[in-house]
mmCIF file of the protein (N, C-alpha, C, O) and its ligand, coordinates in Angstrom:
data_MODEL
# 
_entry.id   MODEL 
# 
loop_
_entity.id 
_entity.type 
_entity.pdbx_number_of_molecules 
1 polymer     1 
2 non-polymer 1 
# 
_entity_poly.entity_id                      1 
_entity_poly.type                           'polypeptide(L)' 
_entity_poly.nstd_linkage                   no 
_entity_poly.nstd_monomer                   no 
_entity_poly.pdbx_seq_one_letter_code       MAICPYCKGEISFEEVERDTKGKGFFKQEIMYSCPHCKCVLGFSRGNYG 
_entity_poly.pdbx_seq_one_letter_code_can   MAICPYCKGEISFEEVERDTKGKGFFKQEIMYSCPHCKCVLGFSRGNYG 
_entity_poly.pdbx_strand_id                 A 
# 
loop_
_entity_poly_seq.entity_id 
_entity_poly_seq.num 
_entity_poly_seq.mon_id 
_entity_poly_seq.hetero 
1 1  MET n 
1 2  ALA n 
1 3  ILE n 
1 4  CYS n 
1 5  PRO n 
1 6  TYR n 
1 7  CYS n 
1 8  LYS n 
1 9  GLY n 
1 10 GLU n 
1 11 ILE n 
1 12 SER n 
1 13 PHE n 
1 14 GLU n 
1 15 GLU n 
1 16 VAL n 
1 17 GLU n 
1 18 ARG n 
1 19 ASP n 
1 20 THR n 
1 21 LYS n 
1 22 GLY n 
1 23 LYS n 
1 24 GLY n 
1 25 PHE n 
1 26 PHE n 
1 27 LYS n 
1 28 GLN n 
1 29 GLU n 
1 30 ILE n 
1 31 MET n 
1 32 TYR n 
1 33 SER n 
1 34 CYS n 
1 35 PRO n 
1 36 HIS n 
1 37 CYS n 
1 38 LYS n 
1 39 CYS n 
1 40 VAL n 
1 41 LEU n 
1 42 GLY n 
1 43 PHE n 
1 44 SER n 
1 45 ARG n 
1 46 GLY n 
1 47 ASN n 
1 48 TYR n 
1 49 GLY n 
# 
loop_
_struct_asym.id 
_struct_asym.entity_id 
A 1 
B 2 
# 
loop_
_chem_comp.id 
_chem_comp.type 
_chem_comp.mon_nstd_flag 
ALA 'L-peptide linking' y 
ARG 'L-peptide linking' y 
ASN 'L-peptide linking' y 
ASP 'L-peptide linking' y 
CYS 'L-peptide linking' y 
GLN 'L-peptide linking' y 
GLU 'L-peptide linking' y 
GLY 'peptide linking'   y 
HIS 'L-peptide linking' y 
ILE 'L-peptide linking' y 
LEU 'L-peptide linking' y 
LYS 'L-peptide linking' y 
MET 'L-peptide linking' y 
PHE 'L-peptide linking' y 
PRO 'L-peptide linking' y 
SER 'L-peptide linking' y 
THR 'L-peptide linking' y 
TYR 'L-peptide linking' y 
VAL 'L-peptide linking' y 
ZN  non-polymer         . 
# 
_pdbx_entity_nonpoly.entity_id   2 
_pdbx_entity_nonpoly.name        ? 
_pdbx_entity_nonpoly.comp_id     ZN 
# 
_pdbx_nonpoly_scheme.asym_id         B 
_pdbx_nonpoly_scheme.entity_id       2 
_pdbx_nonpoly_scheme.mon_id          ZN 
_pdbx_nonpoly_scheme.ndb_seq_num     1 
_pdbx_nonpoly_scheme.pdb_seq_num     101 
_pdbx_nonpoly_scheme.auth_seq_num    101 
_pdbx_nonpoly_scheme.pdb_mon_id      ZN 
_pdbx_nonpoly_scheme.auth_mon_id     ZN 
_pdbx_nonpoly_scheme.pdb_strand_id   A 
_pdbx_nonpoly_scheme.pdb_ins_code    . 
# 
loop_
_atom_site.group_PDB 
_atom_site.id 
_atom_site.type_symbol 
_atom_site.label_atom_id 
_atom_site.label_alt_id 
_atom_site.label_comp_id 
_atom_site.label_asym_id 
_atom_site.label_entity_id 
_atom_site.label_seq_id 
_atom_site.pdbx_PDB_ins_code 
_atom_site.Cartn_x 
_atom_site.Cartn_y 
_atom_site.Cartn_z 
_atom_site.occupancy 
_atom_site.B_iso_or_equiv 
_atom_site.pdbx_formal_charge 
_atom_site.auth_seq_id 
_atom_site.auth_comp_id 
_atom_site.auth_asym_id 
_atom_site.auth_atom_id 
_atom_site.pdbx_PDB_model_num 
ATOM   1   N  N  . MET A 1 1  ? 17.290  0.449  -6.363 1.00 0.00 ? 1   MET A N  1 
ATOM   2   C  CA . MET A 1 1  ? 18.013  0.180  -5.114 1.00 0.00 ? 1   MET A CA 1 
ATOM   3   C  C  . MET A 1 1  ? 17.864  1.359  -4.163 1.00 0.00 ? 1   MET A C  1 
ATOM   4   O  O  . MET A 1 1  ? 18.024  2.517  -4.547 1.00 0.00 ? 1   MET A O  1 
ATOM   5   N  N  . ALA A 1 2  ? 17.557  1.039  -2.933 1.00 0.00 ? 2   ALA A N  1 
ATOM   6   C  CA . ALA A 1 2  ? 17.417  2.091  -1.930 1.00 0.00 ? 2   ALA A CA 1 
ATOM   7   C  C  . ALA A 1 2  ? 18.192  1.685  -0.687 1.00 0.00 ? 2   ALA A C  1 
ATOM   8   O  O  . ALA A 1 2  ? 18.571  0.527  -0.512 1.00 0.00 ? 2   ALA A O  1 
ATOM   9   N  N  . ILE A 1 3  ? 18.412  2.660  0.157  1.00 0.00 ? 3   ILE A N  1 
ATOM   10  C  CA . ILE A 1 3  ? 19.100  2.399  1.412  1.00 0.00 ? 3   ILE A CA 1 
ATOM   11  C  C  . ILE A 1 3  ? 18.116  2.625  2.557  1.00 0.00 ? 3   ILE A C  1 
ATOM   12  O  O  . ILE A 1 3  ? 17.471  3.670  2.638  1.00 0.00 ? 3   ILE A O  1 
ATOM   13  N  N  . CYS A 1 4  ? 18.016  1.659  3.414  1.00 0.00 ? 4   CYS A N  1 
ATOM   14  C  CA . CYS A 1 4  ? 17.158  1.815  4.573  1.00 0.00 ? 4   CYS A CA 1 
ATOM   15  C  C  . CYS A 1 4  ? 17.736  2.874  5.503  1.00 0.00 ? 4   CYS A C  1 
ATOM   16  O  O  . CYS A 1 4  ? 18.911  2.800  5.863  1.00 0.00 ? 4   CYS A O  1 
ATOM   17  N  N  . PRO A 1 5  ? 16.932  3.859  5.896  1.00 0.00 ? 5   PRO A N  1 
ATOM   18  C  CA . PRO A 1 5  ? 17.430  4.918  6.778  1.00 0.00 ? 5   PRO A CA 1 
ATOM   19  C  C  . PRO A 1 5  ? 17.675  4.439  8.204  1.00 0.00 ? 5   PRO A C  1 
ATOM   20  O  O  . PRO A 1 5  ? 18.312  5.134  8.996  1.00 0.00 ? 5   PRO A O  1 
ATOM   21  N  N  . TYR A 1 6  ? 17.176  3.270  8.524  1.00 0.00 ? 6   TYR A N  1 
ATOM   22  C  CA . TYR A 1 6  ? 17.288  2.760  9.893  1.00 0.00 ? 6   TYR A CA 1 
ATOM   23  C  C  . TYR A 1 6  ? 18.505  1.873  10.084 1.00 0.00 ? 6   TYR A C  1 
ATOM   24  O  O  . TYR A 1 6  ? 19.285  2.060  11.018 1.00 0.00 ? 6   TYR A O  1 
ATOM   25  N  N  . CYS A 1 7  ? 18.657  0.906  9.191  1.00 0.00 ? 7   CYS A N  1 
ATOM   26  C  CA . CYS A 1 7  ? 19.765  -0.036 9.346  1.00 0.00 ? 7   CYS A CA 1 
ATOM   27  C  C  . CYS A 1 7  ? 20.824  0.123  8.267  1.00 0.00 ? 7   CYS A C  1 
ATOM   28  O  O  . CYS A 1 7  ? 21.840  -0.573 8.268  1.00 0.00 ? 7   CYS A O  1 
ATOM   29  N  N  . LYS A 1 8  ? 20.575  1.051  7.342  1.00 0.00 ? 8   LYS A N  1 
ATOM   30  C  CA . LYS A 1 8  ? 21.504  1.338  6.243  1.00 0.00 ? 8   LYS A CA 1 
ATOM   31  C  C  . LYS A 1 8  ? 21.690  0.158  5.292  1.00 0.00 ? 8   LYS A C  1 
ATOM   32  O  O  . LYS A 1 8  ? 22.641  0.115  4.511  1.00 0.00 ? 8   LYS A O  1 
ATOM   33  N  N  . GLY A 1 9  ? 20.790  -0.769 5.373  1.00 0.00 ? 9   GLY A N  1 
ATOM   34  C  CA . GLY A 1 9  ? 20.866  -1.914 4.480  1.00 0.00 ? 9   GLY A CA 1 
ATOM   35  C  C  . GLY A 1 9  ? 20.365  -1.573 3.097  1.00 0.00 ? 9   GLY A C  1 
ATOM   36  O  O  . GLY A 1 9  ? 19.507  -0.707 2.925  1.00 0.00 ? 9   GLY A O  1 
ATOM   37  N  N  . GLU A 1 10 ? 20.899  -2.247 2.135  1.00 0.00 ? 10  GLU A N  1 
ATOM   38  C  CA . GLU A 1 10 ? 20.450  -2.030 0.770  1.00 0.00 ? 10  GLU A CA 1 
ATOM   39  C  C  . GLU A 1 10 ? 19.178  -2.816 0.504  1.00 0.00 ? 10  GLU A C  1 
ATOM   40  O  O  . GLU A 1 10 ? 19.042  -3.980 0.879  1.00 0.00 ? 10  GLU A O  1 
ATOM   41  N  N  . ILE A 1 11 ? 18.269  -2.144 -0.145 1.00 0.00 ? 11  ILE A N  1 
ATOM   42  C  CA . ILE A 1 11 ? 16.980  -2.763 -0.428 1.00 0.00 ? 11  ILE A CA 1 
ATOM   43  C  C  . ILE A 1 11 ? 16.706  -2.652 -1.917 1.00 0.00 ? 11  ILE A C  1 
ATOM   44  O  O  . ILE A 1 11 ? 16.642  -1.556 -2.474 1.00 0.00 ? 11  ILE A O  1 
ATOM   45  N  N  . SER A 1 12 ? 16.549  -3.774 -2.535 1.00 0.00 ? 12  SER A N  1 
ATOM   46  C  CA . SER A 1 12 ? 16.138  -3.745 -3.937 1.00 0.00 ? 12  SER A CA 1 
ATOM   47  C  C  . SER A 1 12 ? 14.626  -3.794 -4.004 1.00 0.00 ? 12  SER A C  1 
ATOM   48  O  O  . SER A 1 12 ? 13.952  -4.202 -3.057 1.00 0.00 ? 12  SER A O  1 
ATOM   49  N  N  . PHE A 1 13 ? 14.123  -3.380 -5.116 1.00 0.00 ? 13  PHE A N  1 
ATOM   50  C  CA . PHE A 1 13 ? 12.671  -3.331 -5.250 1.00 0.00 ? 13  PHE A CA 1 
ATOM   51  C  C  . PHE A 1 13 ? 12.052  -4.718 -5.105 1.00 0.00 ? 13  PHE A C  1 
ATOM   52  O  O  . PHE A 1 13 ? 10.931  -4.858 -4.616 1.00 0.00 ? 13  PHE A O  1 
ATOM   53  N  N  . GLU A 1 14 ? 12.778  -5.723 -5.526 1.00 0.00 ? 14  GLU A N  1 
ATOM   54  C  CA . GLU A 1 14 ? 12.264  -7.082 -5.420 1.00 0.00 ? 14  GLU A CA 1 
ATOM   55  C  C  . GLU A 1 14 ? 12.275  -7.572 -3.977 1.00 0.00 ? 14  GLU A C  1 
ATOM   56  O  O  . GLU A 1 14 ? 11.472  -8.422 -3.590 1.00 0.00 ? 14  GLU A O  1 
ATOM   57  N  N  . GLU A 1 15 ? 13.181  -7.033 -3.204 1.00 0.00 ? 15  GLU A N  1 
ATOM   58  C  CA . GLU A 1 15 ? 13.346  -7.515 -1.833 1.00 0.00 ? 15  GLU A CA 1 
ATOM   59  C  C  . GLU A 1 15 ? 12.397  -6.869 -0.841 1.00 0.00 ? 15  GLU A C  1 
ATOM   60  O  O  . GLU A 1 15 ? 12.034  -7.471 0.170  1.00 0.00 ? 15  GLU A O  1 
ATOM   61  N  N  . VAL A 1 16 ? 12.004  -5.659 -1.132 1.00 0.00 ? 16  VAL A N  1 
ATOM   62  C  CA . VAL A 1 16 ? 11.212  -4.917 -0.159 1.00 0.00 ? 16  VAL A CA 1 
ATOM   63  C  C  . VAL A 1 16 ? 9.933   -5.677 0.186  1.00 0.00 ? 16  VAL A C  1 
ATOM   64  O  O  . VAL A 1 16 ? 9.274   -6.259 -0.675 1.00 0.00 ? 16  VAL A O  1 
ATOM   65  N  N  . GLU A 1 17 ? 9.617   -5.650 1.454  1.00 0.00 ? 17  GLU A N  1 
ATOM   66  C  CA . GLU A 1 17 ? 8.440   -6.388 1.879  1.00 0.00 ? 17  GLU A CA 1 
ATOM   67  C  C  . GLU A 1 17 ? 7.204   -5.521 1.724  1.00 0.00 ? 17  GLU A C  1 
ATOM   68  O  O  . GLU A 1 17 ? 7.145   -4.384 2.193  1.00 0.00 ? 17  GLU A O  1 
ATOM   69  N  N  . ARG A 1 18 ? 6.244   -6.084 1.065  1.00 0.00 ? 18  ARG A N  1 
ATOM   70  C  CA . ARG A 1 18 ? 5.006   -5.356 0.815  1.00 0.00 ? 18  ARG A CA 1 
ATOM   71  C  C  . ARG A 1 18 ? 3.875   -6.016 1.588  1.00 0.00 ? 18  ARG A C  1 
ATOM   72  O  O  . ARG A 1 18 ? 3.689   -7.232 1.549  1.00 0.00 ? 18  ARG A O  1 
ATOM   73  N  N  . ASP A 1 19 ? 3.162   -5.213 2.258  1.00 0.00 ? 19  ASP A N  1 
ATOM   74  C  CA . ASP A 1 19 ? 2.059   -5.722 3.054  1.00 0.00 ? 19  ASP A CA 1 
ATOM   75  C  C  . ASP A 1 19 ? 0.814   -4.939 2.665  1.00 0.00 ? 19  ASP A C  1 
ATOM   76  O  O  . ASP A 1 19 ? 0.724   -3.732 2.893  1.00 0.00 ? 19  ASP A O  1 
ATOM   77  N  N  . THR A 1 20 ? -0.110  -5.622 2.096  1.00 0.00 ? 20  THR A N  1 
ATOM   78  C  CA . THR A 1 20 ? -1.296  -4.925 1.620  1.00 0.00 ? 20  THR A CA 1 
ATOM   79  C  C  . THR A 1 20 ? -2.317  -4.789 2.736  1.00 0.00 ? 20  THR A C  1 
ATOM   80  O  O  . THR A 1 20 ? -2.690  -5.765 3.387  1.00 0.00 ? 20  THR A O  1 
ATOM   81  N  N  . LYS A 1 21 ? -2.752  -3.580 2.936  1.00 0.00 ? 21  LYS A N  1 
ATOM   82  C  CA . LYS A 1 21 ? -3.740  -3.303 3.976  1.00 0.00 ? 21  LYS A CA 1 
ATOM   83  C  C  . LYS A 1 21 ? -5.045  -2.867 3.344  1.00 0.00 ? 21  LYS A C  1 
ATOM   84  O  O  . LYS A 1 21 ? -5.081  -2.247 2.281  1.00 0.00 ? 21  LYS A O  1 
ATOM   85  N  N  . GLY A 1 22 ? -6.092  -3.209 4.024  1.00 0.00 ? 22  GLY A N  1 
ATOM   86  C  CA . GLY A 1 22 ? -7.392  -2.771 3.538  1.00 0.00 ? 22  GLY A CA 1 
ATOM   87  C  C  . GLY A 1 22 ? -7.953  -3.720 2.502  1.00 0.00 ? 22  GLY A C  1 
ATOM   88  O  O  . GLY A 1 22 ? -7.245  -4.548 1.929  1.00 0.00 ? 22  GLY A O  1 
ATOM   89  N  N  . LYS A 1 23 ? -9.203  -3.579 2.290  1.00 0.00 ? 23  LYS A N  1 
ATOM   90  C  CA . LYS A 1 23 ? -9.881  -4.430 1.326  1.00 0.00 ? 23  LYS A CA 1 
ATOM   91  C  C  . LYS A 1 23 ? -10.587 -3.561 0.301  1.00 0.00 ? 23  LYS A C  1 
ATOM   92  O  O  . LYS A 1 23 ? -10.924 -2.406 0.562  1.00 0.00 ? 23  LYS A O  1 
ATOM   93  N  N  . GLY A 1 24 ? -10.799 -4.131 -0.845 1.00 0.00 ? 24  GLY A N  1 
ATOM   94  C  CA . GLY A 1 24 ? -11.522 -3.397 -1.871 1.00 0.00 ? 24  GLY A CA 1 
ATOM   95  C  C  . GLY A 1 24 ? -10.594 -2.563 -2.722 1.00 0.00 ? 24  GLY A C  1 
ATOM   96  O  O  . GLY A 1 24 ? -9.379  -2.553 -2.526 1.00 0.00 ? 24  GLY A O  1 
ATOM   97  N  N  . PHE A 1 25 ? -11.168 -1.886 -3.640 1.00 0.00 ? 25  PHE A N  1 
ATOM   98  C  CA . PHE A 1 25 ? -10.395 -1.175 -4.632 1.00 0.00 ? 25  PHE A CA 1 
ATOM   99  C  C  . PHE A 1 25 ? -10.020 0.235  -4.194 1.00 0.00 ? 25  PHE A C  1 
ATOM   100 O  O  . PHE A 1 25 ? -9.099  0.833  -4.750 1.00 0.00 ? 25  PHE A O  1 
ATOM   101 N  N  . PHE A 1 26 ? -10.708 0.755  -3.229 1.00 0.00 ? 26  PHE A N  1 
ATOM   102 C  CA . PHE A 1 26 ? -10.531 2.169  -2.916 1.00 0.00 ? 26  PHE A CA 1 
ATOM   103 C  C  . PHE A 1 26 ? -9.688  2.424  -1.691 1.00 0.00 ? 26  PHE A C  1 
ATOM   104 O  O  . PHE A 1 26 ? -9.041  3.465  -1.573 1.00 0.00 ? 26  PHE A O  1 
ATOM   105 N  N  . LYS A 1 27 ? -9.698  1.467  -0.774 1.00 0.00 ? 27  LYS A N  1 
ATOM   106 C  CA . LYS A 1 27 ? -9.007  1.723  0.490  1.00 0.00 ? 27  LYS A CA 1 
ATOM   107 C  C  . LYS A 1 27 ? -7.697  0.967  0.604  1.00 0.00 ? 27  LYS A C  1 
ATOM   108 O  O  . LYS A 1 27 ? -7.080  0.927  1.668  1.00 0.00 ? 27  LYS A O  1 
ATOM   109 N  N  . GLN A 1 28 ? -7.283  0.374  -0.492 1.00 0.00 ? 28  GLN A N  1 
ATOM   110 C  CA . GLN A 1 28 ? -6.100  -0.441 -0.398 1.00 0.00 ? 28  GLN A CA 1 
ATOM   111 C  C  . GLN A 1 28 ? -4.838  0.404  -0.239 1.00 0.00 ? 28  GLN A C  1 
ATOM   112 O  O  . GLN A 1 28 ? -4.592  1.353  -0.983 1.00 0.00 ? 28  GLN A O  1 
ATOM   113 N  N  . GLU A 1 29 ? -4.067  0.022  0.745  1.00 0.00 ? 29  GLU A N  1 
ATOM   114 C  CA . GLU A 1 29 ? -2.774  0.657  0.955  1.00 0.00 ? 29  GLU A CA 1 
ATOM   115 C  C  . GLU A 1 29 ? -1.720  -0.425 1.005  1.00 0.00 ? 29  GLU A C  1 
ATOM   116 O  O  . GLU A 1 29 ? -1.958  -1.524 1.506  1.00 0.00 ? 29  GLU A O  1 
ATOM   117 N  N  . ILE A 1 30 ? -0.582  -0.108 0.494  1.00 0.00 ? 30  ILE A N  1 
ATOM   118 C  CA . ILE A 1 30 ? 0.520   -1.054 0.557  1.00 0.00 ? 30  ILE A CA 1 
ATOM   119 C  C  . ILE A 1 30 ? 1.591   -0.492 1.477  1.00 0.00 ? 30  ILE A C  1 
ATOM   120 O  O  . ILE A 1 30 ? 2.073   0.625  1.292  1.00 0.00 ? 30  ILE A O  1 
ATOM   121 N  N  . MET A 1 31 ? 1.948   -1.284 2.462  1.00 0.00 ? 31  MET A N  1 
ATOM   122 C  CA . MET A 1 31 ? 2.981   -0.871 3.397  1.00 0.00 ? 31  MET A CA 1 
ATOM   123 C  C  . MET A 1 31 ? 4.295   -1.507 2.971  1.00 0.00 ? 31  MET A C  1 
ATOM   124 O  O  . MET A 1 31 ? 4.362   -2.711 2.723  1.00 0.00 ? 31  MET A O  1 
ATOM   125 N  N  . TYR A 1 32 ? 5.325   -0.699 2.888  1.00 0.00 ? 32  TYR A N  1 
ATOM   126 C  CA . TYR A 1 32 ? 6.644   -1.202 2.545  1.00 0.00 ? 32  TYR A CA 1 
ATOM   127 C  C  . TYR A 1 32 ? 7.496   -1.266 3.792  1.00 0.00 ? 32  TYR A C  1 
ATOM   128 O  O  . TYR A 1 32 ? 7.561   -0.310 4.565  1.00 0.00 ? 32  TYR A O  1 
ATOM   129 N  N  . SER A 1 33 ? 8.146   -2.392 3.985  1.00 0.00 ? 33  SER A N  1 
ATOM   130 C  CA . SER A 1 33 ? 9.029   -2.497 5.134  1.00 0.00 ? 33  SER A CA 1 
ATOM   131 C  C  . SER A 1 33 ? 10.372  -3.084 4.729  1.00 0.00 ? 33  SER A C  1 
ATOM   132 O  O  . SER A 1 33 ? 10.478  -3.858 3.777  1.00 0.00 ? 33  SER A O  1 
ATOM   133 N  N  . CYS A 1 34 ? 11.367  -2.702 5.462  1.00 0.00 ? 34  CYS A N  1 
ATOM   134 C  CA . CYS A 1 34 ? 12.728  -3.148 5.204  1.00 0.00 ? 34  CYS A CA 1 
ATOM   135 C  C  . CYS A 1 34 ? 12.840  -4.648 5.459  1.00 0.00 ? 34  CYS A C  1 
ATOM   136 O  O  . CYS A 1 34 ? 12.397  -5.127 6.503  1.00 0.00 ? 34  CYS A O  1 
ATOM   137 N  N  . PRO A 1 35 ? 13.421  -5.395 4.527  1.00 0.00 ? 35  PRO A N  1 
ATOM   138 C  CA . PRO A 1 35 ? 13.560  -6.838 4.732  1.00 0.00 ? 35  PRO A CA 1 
ATOM   139 C  C  . PRO A 1 35 ? 14.612  -7.191 5.771  1.00 0.00 ? 35  PRO A C  1 
ATOM   140 O  O  . PRO A 1 35 ? 14.689  -8.335 6.219  1.00 0.00 ? 35  PRO A O  1 
ATOM   141 N  N  . HIS A 1 36 ? 15.414  -6.222 6.151  1.00 0.00 ? 36  HIS A N  1 
ATOM   142 C  CA . HIS A 1 36 ? 16.490  -6.488 7.105  1.00 0.00 ? 36  HIS A CA 1 
ATOM   143 C  C  . HIS A 1 36 ? 16.064  -6.220 8.534  1.00 0.00 ? 36  HIS A C  1 
ATOM   144 O  O  . HIS A 1 36 ? 16.238  -7.068 9.410  1.00 0.00 ? 36  HIS A O  1 
ATOM   145 N  N  . CYS A 1 37 ? 15.505  -5.042 8.772  1.00 0.00 ? 37  CYS A N  1 
ATOM   146 C  CA . CYS A 1 37 ? 15.184  -4.645 10.140 1.00 0.00 ? 37  CYS A CA 1 
ATOM   147 C  C  . CYS A 1 37 ? 13.682  -4.532 10.371 1.00 0.00 ? 37  CYS A C  1 
ATOM   148 O  O  . CYS A 1 37 ? 13.241  -4.276 11.492 1.00 0.00 ? 37  CYS A O  1 
ATOM   149 N  N  . LYS A 1 38 ? 12.898  -4.723 9.314  1.00 0.00 ? 38  LYS A N  1 
ATOM   150 C  CA . LYS A 1 38 ? 11.436  -4.711 9.411  1.00 0.00 ? 38  LYS A CA 1 
ATOM   151 C  C  . LYS A 1 38 ? 10.840  -3.346 9.730  1.00 0.00 ? 38  LYS A C  1 
ATOM   152 O  O  . LYS A 1 38 ? 9.651   -3.240 10.030 1.00 0.00 ? 38  LYS A O  1 
ATOM   153 N  N  . CYS A 1 39 ? 11.660  -2.307 9.666  1.00 0.00 ? 39  CYS A N  1 
ATOM   154 C  CA . CYS A 1 39 ? 11.111  -0.976 9.882  1.00 0.00 ? 39  CYS A CA 1 
ATOM   155 C  C  . CYS A 1 39 ? 10.232  -0.578 8.698  1.00 0.00 ? 39  CYS A C  1 
ATOM   156 O  O  . CYS A 1 39 ? 10.500  -0.926 7.548  1.00 0.00 ? 39  CYS A O  1 
ATOM   157 N  N  . VAL A 1 40 ? 9.199   0.147  9.015  1.00 0.00 ? 40  VAL A N  1 
ATOM   158 C  CA . VAL A 1 40 ? 8.291   0.604  7.965  1.00 0.00 ? 40  VAL A CA 1 
ATOM   159 C  C  . VAL A 1 40 ? 8.937   1.755  7.204  1.00 0.00 ? 40  VAL A C  1 
ATOM   160 O  O  . VAL A 1 40 ? 9.378   2.742  7.792  1.00 0.00 ? 40  VAL A O  1 
ATOM   161 N  N  . LEU A 1 41 ? 8.980   1.608  5.911  1.00 0.00 ? 41  LEU A N  1 
ATOM   162 C  CA . LEU A 1 41 ? 9.612   2.611  5.069  1.00 0.00 ? 41  LEU A CA 1 
ATOM   163 C  C  . LEU A 1 41 ? 8.619   3.596  4.488  1.00 0.00 ? 41  LEU A C  1 
ATOM   164 O  O  . LEU A 1 41 ? 8.959   4.745  4.207  1.00 0.00 ? 41  LEU A O  1 
ATOM   165 N  N  . GLY A 1 42 ? 7.400   3.144  4.312  1.00 0.00 ? 42  GLY A N  1 
ATOM   166 C  CA . GLY A 1 42 ? 6.424   4.066  3.747  1.00 0.00 ? 42  GLY A CA 1 
ATOM   167 C  C  . GLY A 1 42 ? 5.188   3.324  3.275  1.00 0.00 ? 42  GLY A C  1 
ATOM   168 O  O  . GLY A 1 42 ? 5.089   2.098  3.339  1.00 0.00 ? 42  GLY A O  1 
ATOM   169 N  N  . PHE A 1 43 ? 4.269   4.113  2.807  1.00 0.00 ? 43  PHE A N  1 
ATOM   170 C  CA . PHE A 1 43 ? 3.018   3.567  2.321  1.00 0.00 ? 43  PHE A CA 1 
ATOM   171 C  C  . PHE A 1 43 ? 2.796   4.012  0.884  1.00 0.00 ? 43  PHE A C  1 
ATOM   172 O  O  . PHE A 1 43 ? 3.243   5.072  0.447  1.00 0.00 ? 43  PHE A O  1 
ATOM   173 N  N  . SER A 1 44 ? 2.100   3.167  0.193  1.00 0.00 ? 44  SER A N  1 
ATOM   174 C  CA . SER A 1 44 ? 1.673   3.533  -1.143 1.00 0.00 ? 44  SER A CA 1 
ATOM   175 C  C  . SER A 1 44 ? 0.196   3.237  -1.250 1.00 0.00 ? 44  SER A C  1 
ATOM   176 O  O  . SER A 1 44 ? -0.308  2.262  -0.692 1.00 0.00 ? 44  SER A O  1 
ATOM   177 N  N  . ARG A 1 45 ? -0.465  4.071  -1.955 1.00 0.00 ? 45  ARG A N  1 
ATOM   178 C  CA . ARG A 1 45 ? -1.910  3.951  -2.034 1.00 0.00 ? 45  ARG A CA 1 
ATOM   179 C  C  . ARG A 1 45 ? -2.315  3.546  -3.449 1.00 0.00 ? 45  ARG A C  1 
ATOM   180 O  O  . ARG A 1 45 ? -1.875  4.125  -4.443 1.00 0.00 ? 45  ARG A O  1 
ATOM   181 N  N  . GLY A 1 46 ? -3.146  2.557  -3.493 1.00 0.00 ? 46  GLY A N  1 
ATOM   182 C  CA . GLY A 1 46 ? -3.820  2.280  -4.755 1.00 0.00 ? 46  GLY A CA 1 
ATOM   183 C  C  . GLY A 1 46 ? -3.043  1.438  -5.740 1.00 0.00 ? 46  GLY A C  1 
ATOM   184 O  O  . GLY A 1 46 ? -2.305  0.526  -5.367 1.00 0.00 ? 46  GLY A O  1 
ATOM   185 N  N  . ASN A 1 47 ? -3.221  1.756  -6.978 1.00 0.00 ? 47  ASN A N  1 
ATOM   186 C  CA . ASN A 1 47 ? -2.912  0.905  -8.120 1.00 0.00 ? 47  ASN A CA 1 
ATOM   187 C  C  . ASN A 1 47 ? -1.449  0.524  -8.250 1.00 0.00 ? 47  ASN A C  1 
ATOM   188 O  O  . ASN A 1 47 ? -0.719  1.079  -9.071 1.00 0.00 ? 47  ASN A O  1 
ATOM   189 N  N  . TYR A 1 48 ? -1.047  -0.394 -7.462 1.00 0.00 ? 48  TYR A N  1 
ATOM   190 C  CA . TYR A 1 48 ? 0.333   -0.797 -7.537 1.00 0.00 ? 48  TYR A CA 1 
ATOM   191 C  C  . TYR A 1 48 ? 0.419   -2.304 -7.458 1.00 0.00 ? 48  TYR A C  1 
ATOM   192 O  O  . TYR A 1 48 ? 0.341   -2.874 -6.369 1.00 0.00 ? 48  TYR A O  1 
ATOM   193 N  N  . GLY A 1 49 ? 0.573   -2.932 -8.550 1.00 0.00 ? 49  GLY A N  1 
ATOM   194 C  CA . GLY A 1 49 ? 0.653   -4.380 -8.584 1.00 0.00 ? 49  GLY A CA 1 
ATOM   195 C  C  . GLY A 1 49 ? -0.690  -4.992 -8.309 1.00 0.00 ? 49  GLY A C  1 
ATOM   196 O  O  . GLY A 1 49 ? -0.819  -6.216 -8.296 1.00 0.00 ? 49  GLY A O  1 
HETATM 197 ZN ZN . ZN  B 2 .  ? 16.367  -1.618 7.593  1.00 0.00 2 101 ZN  A ZN 1 
# 
């Protein structure tokens, strides 16, 4: 469980919106955004799901 720094909404790992960017195995980035306010929370690179 995390708290969105923008809207202070609670975000569970299941709820967080993941948007995969890039193609292929090397350039893939996953963008996480708040399901409440849609603000971008961060990026993750690579082997995640
Ligand atoms: Zn938010």
